[in-house]
Structures are given as C-alpha cells and as structure tokens.
C-alpha positions as CSV (number, residue, x, y, z in Angstrom):
1,X,113.7,283.6,-271.8
2,X,111.8,281.9,-274.7
3,X,108.7,281.2,-273.4
4,X,107.5,278.6,-275.7
5,X,110.8,276.6,-275.4
6,X,110.4,276.9,-271.9
7,X,107.2,275.6,-271.2
8,X,107.0,273.9,-274.3
9,X,103.7,275.9,-275.2
10,X,103.6,274.4,-278.7
11,X,104.3,271.0,-277.7
12,X,101.2,270.9,-275.1
13,X,99.0,272.9,-277.7
14,X,98.5,276.2,-276.2
15,X,99.2,279.9,-276.1
16,X,101.0,282.6,-274.0
17,X,97.6,284.4,-274.1
18,X,95.6,281.1,-273.1
19,X,98.2,280.3,-270.5
20,X,97.3,283.9,-268.8
21,X,93.8,283.3,-269.0
22,X,93.6,280.2,-267.3
23,X,96.0,281.9,-264.7
24,X,93.5,284.4,-264.1
25,X,90.5,281.8,-264.0
26,X,92.9,279.7,-261.4
27,X,93.2,282.8,-259.2
28,X,89.3,284.0,-259.3
29,X,88.6,280.4,-258.3
30,X,90.9,279.8,-255.3
31,X,91.7,283.7,-254.1
32,X,89.0,283.1,-251.2
33,X,92.2,281.6,-249.4
34,X,93.8,285.1,-249.0
35,X,91.3,285.9,-246.7
36,X,89.9,282.7,-245.6
37,X,93.1,281.9,-244.0
38,X,93.8,284.3,-241.5
39,X,90.2,284.1,-240.6
40,X,90.5,280.7,-239.6
41,X,94.2,280.6,-238.5
42,X,93.6,283.4,-236.3
43,X,91.6,281.9,-233.8
44,X,94.6,280.5,-232.1
45,X,95.8,284.0,-231.5
46,X,98.4,284.4,-234.8
47,X,98.3,288.0,-235.9
48,X,96.1,288.1,-239.0
49,X,98.3,291.0,-240.3
50,X,101.2,288.5,-240.8
51,X,98.9,285.6,-241.4
52,X,97.8,287.5,-244.7
53,X,101.3,288.2,-246.0
54,X,102.6,284.2,-244.7
55,X,99.7,282.9,-247.1
56,X,100.4,285.2,-250.0
57,X,103.9,284.3,-250.0
58,X,104.0,280.8,-249.7
59,X,101.4,280.4,-252.3
60,X,103.6,282.5,-254.4
61,X,106.6,280.5,-253.8
62,X,105.0,277.4,-254.0
63,X,103.0,278.4,-257.1
64,X,106.0,279.2,-258.6
65,X,108.2,276.1,-258.3
66,X,105.3,274.3,-259.4
67,X,105.2,276.3,-262.9
68,X,108.6,276.9,-263.2
69,X,110.5,273.8,-261.9
70,X,107.4,271.1,-262.8
71,X,105.8,272.7,-265.5
72,X,102.4,271.9,-264.3
73,X,99.8,274.5,-264.6
74,X,98.4,274.1,-260.8
75,X,98.7,276.3,-258.1
76,X,99.3,275.9,-254.5
77,X,98.1,277.5,-251.1
78,X,97.2,277.1,-247.6
79,X,95.0,274.0,-247.7
80,X,91.4,274.4,-246.5
81,X,91.3,271.2,-244.0
82,X,94.5,271.3,-242.9
83,X,94.1,275.0,-241.8
84,X,91.0,273.8,-239.9
85,X,92.7,270.6,-238.5
86,X,95.9,273.3,-237.2
87,X,93.3,275.9,-235.5
88,X,90.7,273.9,-234.1
89,X,92.2,270.6,-233.5
90,X,95.6,270.9,-232.3
91,X,95.4,274.4,-231.0
92,X,91.9,275.1,-229.7
93,X,91.2,271.6,-229.1
94,X,94.4,269.3,-227.6
95,X,95.6,272.7,-226.1
96,X,99.0,273.1,-228.3
97,X,100.0,276.6,-229.3
98,X,100.2,277.7,-232.5
99,X,103.6,277.7,-232.4
100,X,103.8,273.8,-231.5
101,X,101.4,273.6,-234.4
102,X,103.9,275.3,-236.9
103,X,106.7,272.9,-235.8
104,X,104.5,270.0,-236.4
105,X,103.7,271.2,-239.9
106,X,107.3,271.6,-240.4
107,X,108.4,268.3,-239.4
108,X,105.2,266.5,-241.7
109,X,106.3,268.5,-244.5
110,X,110.0,267.2,-244.0
111,X,108.6,263.8,-243.8
112,X,106.6,264.7,-246.8
113,X,109.7,265.3,-248.9
114,X,111.4,261.9,-247.6
115,X,108.4,259.9,-248.7
116,X,108.5,262.0,-252.1
117,X,112.2,261.4,-252.9
118,X,112.3,257.5,-252.1
119,X,110.3,254.4,-253.2
120,X,108.2,254.6,-250.1
121,X,105.8,257.0,-252.0
122,X,104.0,254.7,-253.7
123,X,104.1,252.1,-251.1
124,X,102.2,254.2,-248.4
125,X,99.8,255.3,-251.1
126,X,98.8,251.5,-252.3
127,X,98.6,250.8,-248.3
128,X,95.7,253.2,-247.2
129,X,92.3,251.3,-248.9
130,X,90.4,254.1,-251.1
131,X,87.5,254.2,-249.2
132,X,89.6,255.4,-246.4
133,X,91.0,258.3,-248.3
134,X,87.2,259.2,-249.7
135,X,85.9,259.2,-245.8
136,X,89.0,261.4,-244.5
137,X,88.3,263.9,-247.5
138,X,84.5,264.0,-246.6
139,X,85.1,264.3,-242.5
140,X,87.3,267.1,-243.5
141,X,84.6,268.8,-245.7
142,X,81.6,268.5,-242.7
143,X,84.1,269.5,-240.3
144,X,84.9,272.6,-242.5
145,X,81.3,273.2,-242.6
146,X,80.6,272.8,-239.0
147,X,83.1,275.5,-238.7
148,X,81.4,277.9,-241.2
149,X,78.3,277.4,-239.3
150,X,79.5,277.8,-236.2
151,X,81.3,280.8,-236.8
152,X,78.6,282.5,-238.3
153,X,76.4,282.0,-235.6
154,X,74.1,279.7,-237.8
155,X,74.6,276.9,-235.2
156,X,74.9,277.7,-231.5
157,X,75.7,275.7,-228.6
158,X,72.6,274.7,-226.5
159,X,72.5,272.9,-222.9
160,X,69.6,270.5,-223.9
161,X,70.8,269.4,-227.5
162,X,74.6,270.5,-227.2
163,X,73.8,272.2,-230.8
164,X,70.6,274.3,-232.2
165,X,70.1,276.8,-234.6
166,X,71.2,280.6,-234.1
167,X,69.0,283.6,-234.2
168,X,68.5,284.6,-238.2
169,X,67.3,288.0,-237.2
170,X,70.7,289.2,-236.3
171,X,72.6,290.9,-239.2
172,X,76.0,288.8,-239.2
173,X,73.6,285.3,-239.2
174,X,71.2,286.7,-242.0
175,X,74.6,288.3,-243.9
176,X,75.7,284.6,-244.2
177,X,72.8,283.2,-245.0
178,X,72.0,285.4,-247.7
179,X,75.8,284.5,-248.8
180,X,75.4,281.1,-248.7
181,X,72.5,281.2,-251.0
182,X,74.5,283.4,-253.2
183,X,77.1,281.4,-253.8
184,X,75.5,278.0,-254.2
185,X,73.3,279.9,-256.8
186,X,76.5,280.8,-258.4
187,X,78.3,277.6,-258.2
188,X,74.8,275.6,-259.5
189,X,75.1,277.8,-262.5
190,X,78.6,276.5,-263.0
191,X,80.5,279.7,-262.3
192,X,84.2,279.1,-262.5
193,X,84.7,281.8,-259.9
194,X,81.7,281.2,-257.6
195,X,83.5,281.2,-254.4
196,X,85.0,283.9,-255.2
197,X,82.7,286.2,-256.4
198,X,80.0,284.7,-253.6
199,X,82.3,286.3,-251.1
200,X,83.1,289.6,-252.7
201,X,79.2,290.0,-253.5
202,X,78.6,288.5,-249.4
203,X,81.6,291.7,-248.6
204,X,79.8,294.1,-250.0
205,X,76.2,293.2,-248.7
206,X,78.0,293.3,-245.5
207,X,79.0,296.8,-245.7
208,X,75.4,298.0,-246.9
209,X,74.0,295.9,-243.7
210,X,76.4,297.5,-241.6
211,X,77.6,294.3,-240.5
212,X,81.5,295.0,-242.2
213,X,83.0,298.8,-242.7
214,X,85.4,299.8,-245.4
215,X,89.0,299.9,-244.3
216,X,90.6,303.5,-243.8
217,X,92.8,302.5,-247.1
218,X,92.1,299.9,-249.7
219,X,95.9,299.8,-250.6
220,X,98.2,299.3,-247.5
221,X,101.8,298.6,-247.2
222,X,102.3,295.2,-246.7
223,X,101.8,294.1,-243.2
224,X,105.1,292.9,-241.3
225,X,105.6,288.7,-241.2
226,X,107.6,289.0,-238.1
227,X,105.2,288.0,-235.5
228,X,105.3,284.2,-237.1
229,X,108.4,284.1,-239.3
230,X,110.5,281.3,-237.6
231,X,108.4,281.2,-234.5
232,X,108.0,277.5,-235.2
233,X,111.9,277.0,-234.1
234,X,112.0,277.3,-230.5
235,X,108.7,274.7,-230.3
236,X,110.5,272.1,-231.9
237,X,111.9,270.7,-229.0
238,X,108.3,270.5,-227.2
239,X,106.8,268.3,-230.1
240,X,108.3,265.3,-229.3
241,X,106.2,263.5,-227.5
242,X,103.8,260.4,-228.1
243,X,100.7,262.6,-228.4
244,X,102.2,264.5,-231.2
245,X,102.9,261.8,-233.6
246,X,99.1,261.4,-234.8
247,X,98.9,265.2,-235.2
248,X,101.9,265.2,-237.3
249,X,100.7,261.8,-239.2
250,X,97.6,263.7,-239.4
251,X,99.2,266.6,-241.0
252,X,101.2,264.2,-243.6
253,X,98.1,262.1,-244.7
254,X,95.7,265.0,-245.6
255,X,98.9,266.5,-247.0
256,X,100.1,263.7,-248.7
257,X,97.0,262.2,-250.1
258,X,95.2,265.3,-250.8
259,X,98.0,266.0,-253.1
260,X,98.3,262.6,-254.6
261,X,94.6,262.7,-255.8
262,X,94.3,266.2,-256.9
263,X,97.4,266.4,-258.7
264,X,95.8,263.1,-260.7
265,X,92.9,264.3,-261.4
266,X,94.6,267.7,-262.8
267,X,96.9,265.7,-264.8
268,X,94.5,263.5,-266.4
269,X,92.6,266.4,-267.5
270,X,95.8,268.3,-269.1
271,X,97.6,265.3,-270.5
272,X,100.2,265.2,-268.2
273,X,99.9,261.3,-268.1
274,X,102.5,258.9,-269.6
275,X,101.8,256.3,-271.5
276,X,102.2,253.4,-268.3
277,X,99.3,255.9,-266.1
278,X,102.1,257.9,-264.3
279,X,102.3,261.7,-263.8
280,X,105.0,263.6,-266.1
281,X,107.7,264.8,-263.5
282,X,105.7,263.7,-261.1
283,X,108.4,263.8,-258.2
284,X,108.6,267.3,-259.2
285,X,105.4,268.3,-258.6
286,X,105.0,266.6,-255.6
287,X,108.1,267.7,-254.1
288,X,106.9,271.1,-254.8
289,X,103.8,270.4,-252.8
290,X,106.1,269.4,-249.9
291,X,108.7,272.1,-249.8
292,X,106.0,274.7,-249.8
293,X,105.0,273.0,-246.7
294,X,108.2,273.5,-245.3
295,X,108.8,276.9,-246.3
296,X,105.0,277.7,-244.8
297,X,105.8,276.5,-241.2
298,X,109.0,278.6,-241.1
299,X,107.1,281.9,-241.9
300,X,103.8,280.8,-240.5
301,X,101.5,279.0,-242.3
302,X,99.4,275.8,-242.0
303,X,100.3,273.6,-244.9
304,X,99.9,273.8,-248.6
305,X,97.7,272.2,-250.7
306,X,97.6,271.7,-254.8
307,X,94.4,273.4,-255.5
308,X,91.7,271.0,-257.3
309,X,90.3,274.7,-258.4
310,X,93.2,274.3,-260.9
311,X,91.3,272.4,-262.7
312,X,89.1,275.6,-263.9
313,X,92.6,277.3,-265.6
314,X,92.3,273.6,-267.5
315,X,89.3,274.3,-268.4
316,X,89.9,277.5,-269.5
317,X,93.1,276.1,-271.8
318,X,96.1,276.1,-269.3
319,X,98.1,273.2,-269.9
320,X,101.9,274.4,-268.7
321,X,103.7,276.0,-266.0
322,X,103.1,279.2,-267.6
323,X,99.5,279.7,-266.0
324,X,100.8,279.0,-262.3
325,X,103.5,281.4,-263.0
326,X,100.2,283.8,-263.9
327,X,98.4,282.7,-260.4
328,X,101.7,283.6,-258.6
329,X,101.3,287.2,-260.4
330,X,98.4,288.0,-259.1
331,X,98.7,286.5,-255.5
332,X,101.6,288.8,-255.1
333,X,99.7,291.9,-256.4
334,X,97.1,291.1,-253.4
335,X,100.0,291.9,-251.2
336,X,99.0,295.4,-251.1
337,X,95.1,295.2,-250.3
338,X,95.7,294.2,-246.7
339,X,93.2,296.7,-245.6
340,X,90.1,294.3,-247.0
341,X,90.9,292.3,-244.2
342,X,88.4,294.7,-242.2
343,X,86.2,293.8,-245.0
344,X,86.2,290.2,-245.1
345,X,85.3,288.8,-241.7
346,X,84.0,285.5,-240.4
347,X,80.2,286.4,-241.4
348,X,81.9,286.6,-245.0
349,X,84.2,283.9,-245.3
350,X,82.0,281.4,-243.9
351,X,80.1,281.3,-247.4
352,X,83.1,279.9,-248.4
353,X,83.8,277.4,-245.8
354,X,80.5,275.5,-246.4
355,X,80.4,275.3,-249.9
356,X,84.1,273.7,-250.1
357,X,82.5,271.6,-247.4
358,X,80.0,270.3,-250.0
359,X,82.3,269.9,-252.9
360,X,84.3,267.8,-250.8
361,X,81.7,265.9,-249.7
362,X,81.0,264.7,-253.4
363,X,83.6,261.7,-252.1
364,X,80.8,259.9,-250.5
365,X,80.0,258.3,-253.7
366,X,82.9,256.6,-254.1
367,X,83.1,254.6,-250.4
368,X,82.1,251.0,-250.5
369,X,78.7,251.5,-248.7
370,X,77.6,247.9,-249.9
371,X,80.7,246.2,-247.8
372,X,80.2,246.5,-244.2
373,X,83.9,246.2,-243.1
374,X,84.9,249.1,-245.3
375,X,81.4,251.1,-244.7
376,X,82.1,251.2,-240.8
377,X,85.2,252.2,-240.4
378,X,84.7,254.8,-243.5
379,X,81.5,256.1,-241.0
380,X,83.2,256.5,-238.1
381,X,85.9,258.2,-239.4
382,X,83.6,260.6,-241.1
383,X,81.4,261.3,-237.8
384,X,84.0,261.1,-235.1
385,X,85.8,264.0,-237.3
386,X,82.4,266.2,-236.6
387,X,81.3,265.5,-233.1
388,X,84.7,265.2,-231.5
389,X,85.7,268.3,-233.2
390,X,88.7,266.5,-234.2
391,X,90.2,265.6,-237.4
392,X,93.4,263.4,-235.9
393,X,90.2,261.5,-233.8
394,X,88.3,260.8,-236.6
395,X,91.3,259.1,-238.5
396,X,92.8,257.5,-235.4
397,X,88.7,255.6,-235.0
398,X,88.3,254.9,-238.7
399,X,92.3,253.6,-239.2
400,X,92.0,251.4,-235.9
401,X,88.8,249.8,-236.4
402,X,89.6,248.8,-240.1
403,X,91.8,245.8,-239.5
404,X,89.1,244.8,-236.9
405,X,86.3,245.0,-239.3
406,X,88.5,243.1,-242.4
407,X,89.7,240.4,-239.6
408,X,86.0,239.8,-238.4
409,X,85.1,239.1,-242.5
410,X,88.2,236.6,-242.9
411,X,89.8,239.3,-244.9
412,X,92.9,239.4,-242.6
413,X,95.3,239.1,-245.3
414,X,94.3,242.0,-247.2
415,X,95.4,244.3,-244.5
416,X,98.5,246.1,-245.4
417,X,101.2,246.0,-242.5
418,X,101.0,249.5,-242.3
419,X,97.3,249.8,-241.5
420,X,98.1,247.1,-238.9
421,X,101.3,249.7,-237.5
422,X,98.8,252.6,-237.5
423,X,95.9,250.7,-235.4
424,X,98.7,250.1,-232.7
425,X,100.0,254.1,-232.3
426,X,95.9,255.0,-232.8
427,X,94.7,252.5,-230.2
428,X,97.7,253.7,-227.8
429,X,96.7,257.1,-228.5
430,X,93.5,256.8,-227.1
431,X,94.5,254.9,-224.1
432,X,96.6,258.1,-223.2
433,X,94.0,259.8,-223.1
434,X,93.4,260.9,-226.8
C-alpha cells in the first residue's frame, strides 16, 4: 500500500513518522479508558475480563474505520459519560439488566446510523439549543466526578445530610486524593498524557501503600469475550416499553451531539473543514462512530465516542487517518496486559473520572446565563443529573422546562417542534414514575 497516496500525507502536510508520534500521543492521552471502562461497567455485574477485551476490540475496530474509511486522525472508544449512564442510571438506578442496557445501546446505535444517512442529522442538531447541549455535557461531567468521589470513599453517605466527606486516614481514600493532586498537577502543567500518566503513578503508589497488588502475570492470555458477546439479543423484546424510550434517547442524544461537537473541534484544528464550513467526508466520520456503537453493543460495551483527546495527537502533527491506525495498533497490543486490572482499582481510576469531569465542566462558560429562560432549564438539567443520580432524568427535566420558559417570555416561535415532542415524551415519562 502506498501510504502517501492512500492517506494523502503530502497533501495534508505530514509524514509517516509524524503520524506515528501523533498516534502514540493520542493513545497515551486516552489509554486510561482501557481500565476505567471495565471498572465503571463492572458494577453492573458484567465480567471485567470480558469488558477489558470488549473495550479494546471496539476501540480498535472503530478507530480503524475512522482512519481507513474517513481518513480522520480521530480515535474512538467507549465514551466517558455514556458508560456511567449505562451502569449507574440504567442498571443500578432504573433496575434494568445489563443485557437490556446493551440492547438499548444497540437500538440507539442503529438510530444514530439512520440519522447519519439522512438529512435529519442537520435538522436534529439544529433543533436543540446550544446552551442545553452544553448543559448536558457539564451535567455529565459533574455526574462522572461524583461517581469518582463516591467510589473512592472521598464522599460517603450520611443519614443526616445525605452525603459527607469520608475518612481520609483510610489508605484507599488517601491514595485517591494523592492521585487527584498528581493528575491535576500534570494537567495544569499541560502534560499531554496527564490522565494516563497520573493513573500509572497512582497505581505504583497503590502498590507501595499496599492498596493494590501486583498480578501473578503481567503478560497474560486474552480474556474471553463470551460472557458479553451477543448478550443483548435476547433482551431486545423486553426493551420495547415506553420507559425505555428515554433511555434510548439519552444514549442517542449524548452520543450524537458529543460526536458532532468533538468532530467539529478536531476537524477545525486539523484543517478538515471545507469552504462551506462543513466536515470533509463528515458522513463517513459520523458513520464510523455510529457503527462502532452498534458493534460495541454486540460484543458487550457501552456506546463509543470520538475522543477529544485526539486533539493531543493533532497538536503533535497528526493530520490523517494514519494517526488513527497507529492508535488502534497500540490498543491491540494492550489485549495481552489484562493482568493490570488487579492494579488499576477504583481508587486508581477515580482521579481519571474526576479529571475528565473537570474538563467537561469547562462548557459552563458557553451557557447563556444572562437569559433566564435559557439559564433555568440549563441549570435544572445539570443539577437534576447529579442529585437524582440519573443522566436521563436531568435531560428530561431540562428539556421539559425549556419550552415552558421560552413560552413564558414570548419566544414561543423560536421553539423547534422537536423540542415540543420531546417535552411531551418526558412529561409522560415523569407521570409514569420516571
């Protein structure tokens, strides 16, 4: 294969060596998901070994398609936010089985692909106000942060105040606190792989402190994927309920808009925007993301997402799909290191969750706080997500309030019909007990 011709290296002003460095940089920036995803989804009762394998396989396949078909320097992996929604809202909160959650993810992926093929994509994107889109992202960031604080024991339950600070003298809690400080220190120092490096350092400290233990074998055989492979199929009939509509929509909404926003940010930096301000081969890039969500559900993982960490690779010079191919290669190598799961515990992954939450919260500045009709539903979206421990509930509450607030100030004509439809659906959702 002529790499230059296939990936348009000269045309985009890059080289094979530069693309390799960019791929390595991107992998280091987002490699934490290999261990964080099994930790997050593992609370549902899913086999962590199978989750480890599924996380890597779906990342490899999605990223390869993004690189080879769309020729984008973008990496895909199970999304932070959708995995938390999958585990803590759908399964632990709403009481669905993890098989049903996979089935809902599968359906949302199919719908995502249909939207990608049709002209509906632009219409749906334009129907939801930017402030509400930002509010959803911020709310998910706060939600992820809260999960990290809770899982590590920094925040614990309290009968009088619901929550309070945990016992910092406990080794696990102390390890997490140290890990947070290290990771955030690296982040503000603008270290490109801050989260990954912070997790590695925290894991080493965990060994020294006796919180974690070395595996019997560092290089191991690939954990079988059979416990989760195809598990969604038998659950398809059981998700054909009204209650599942909000779950499927939430999966679709978060994945759809996260992908659109991430791809636009990355494409702008990589000079992949055409004269009309649209993504070059944008349909191929979006389909790569949607398709990998479908595949992920089939093999046993929550929806995938285009990772904003891909920007670190672009900053290192990545401009083509060869960067993505390199990333997928590094993911594939990690299949033989599942033994590290015994070291990467919840105390070690919590700093990563909290740091990602910090980064997602940056969109607070983009919400129109000076307009109460916008600020109120945006705020409700965020706060309900955290306090109800449910991403879907936050989206439902904010999207229901939006048309009401806009009508109250005489801006009824600005409300897209899609928002009215969603408001009605969510009102019925709450009327049926949420």
